[in-house]
C-alpha positions in Angstrom: 0.0 0.0 0.0 1.3 3.4 -0.9 0.0 6.8 0.3 1.1 10.3 1.2 2.2 10.6 4.8 2.2 14.4 5.0 0.9 17.5 3.3 -2.5 15.8 2.6 -4.2 18.8 1.1 -1.6 19.2 -1.6 -0.6 15.5 -2.0 -1.6 13.4 -4.9 -1.4 9.8 -6.2 -0.9 8.9 -9.8 -0.4 5.7 -11.8 -2.0 3.5 -14.4 -3.7 1.1 -11.9 -1.6 -1.9 -13.1 2.2 -1.4 -13.1 2.9 2.2 -12.0 2.1 4.2 -8.9 3.4 7.5 -7.6 2.9 9.5 -4.5 3.9 13.2 -4.5 2.5 16.7 -4.7 -0.2 18.0 -6.9 1.3 19.2 -10.2 0.2 22.8 -9.7 2.0 23.2 -6.4 4.9 25.7 -6.8 7.0 28.0 -4.7 7.7 25.7 -1.8 10.0 27.0 1.0 13.6 25.8 1.0 13.1 23.6 4.1 9.9 21.9 2.8 9.7 18.2 3.1 7.2 15.6 2.0 6.6 12.0 3.2 5.3 9.0 1.4 4.5 5.8 3.2 4.7 2.3 1.8 3.4 -0.7 3.7 3.9 -4.3 2.6 2.3 -7.3 4.2 0.7 -10.7 3.7 -3.1 -10.2 3.2 -5.2 -7.1 2.8 -6.2 -6.8 6.5 -2.7 -7.2 7.9 -1.3 -4.8 5.3 -4.1 -2.2 6.0 -3.5 -2.5 9.8 0.3 -2.1 9.3 -0.2 1.0 7.1 -2.7 2.5 9.6 -0.4 1.9 12.5 2.6 3.4 10.7 0.6 6.5 9.6 -0.9 7.2 13.1 2.6 6.6 14.5 4.1 9.2 12.1 1.5 11.7 13.3 2.0 10.9 16.9 -1.6 9.9 17.4 -3.5 6.8 18.5 -6.4 5.2 16.8 -9.6 5.9 18.8 -11.9 3.1 19.9 -14.8 2.1 17.7 -17.2 3.9 20.0 -15.1 6.9 20.8 -17.6 9.5 19.4 -20.9 9.8 17.7 -19.3 9.6 14.2 -17.8 6.2 15.1 -20.6 4.9 17.3 -23.4 5.1 14.7 -23.8 4.4 11.0 -23.0 7.5 8.9 -23.2 8.4 5.3 -21.2 10.9 3.3 -23.2 13.0 0.9 -20.4 15.4 -0.2 -18.4 15.4 -3.5 -17.4 11.8 -4.1 -20.2 10.3 -2.1 -22.1 7.4 -3.8 -25.1 9.5 -4.8 -23.5 12.9 -5.2 -23.6 12.7 -9.0 -25.3 9.3 -9.5 -28.7 9.8 -7.8 -31.9 8.2 -9.0 -33.2 10.7 -11.6 -36.8 9.7 -10.9 -36.5 10.4 -7.2 -34.2 13.4 -7.5 -31.2 14.0 -5.2 -33.2 14.5 -2.0 -35.6 11.7 -2.8 -32.7 9.3 -3.4 -31.2 10.2 0.1 -34.7 9.8 1.7 -35.0 6.3 0.0 -31.6 5.5 1.3 -32.6 6.4 4.9 -35.7 4.2 4.6 -33.7 1.2 3.5 -30.8 1.3 5.9 -32.7 0.7 9.2 -34.2 -2.5 7.6 -30.7 -3.8 6.7 -31.1 -3.0 3.0 -28.3 -2.5 0.6 -27.6 1.2 0.3 -26.3 0.6 -3.3 -29.7 -0.6 -4.5 -32.0 2.3 -3.4 -34.3 1.8 -6.4 -34.8 -0.6 -9.2 -33.3 1.9 -11.6 -29.8 1.6 -10.0 
């Protein structure tokens, strides 16, 4: 696993998804101070879960933080759903229901254990 390990707001990842991967800064970033540094983190492991855990531990270690418990706050304790840019339904909502109607249908399905990726038959 490869990721930026600093400067997250100006960091970027590039590659072809098969044989090339790169972690660095956004191409438009210029005029950095002479003492500027950037970090990239690579984690290797056997299995997805072990590698993910290794990466997460290394990243929180670099930042001097500890991973919170699964019930540490309301955002971790309860099911949440992102609706901002990049969220599942931000651009790809059900056109018959509209954006608000798609989210309302999602809310209706989640308490019953429904799949949030199949809000309507049209999806």
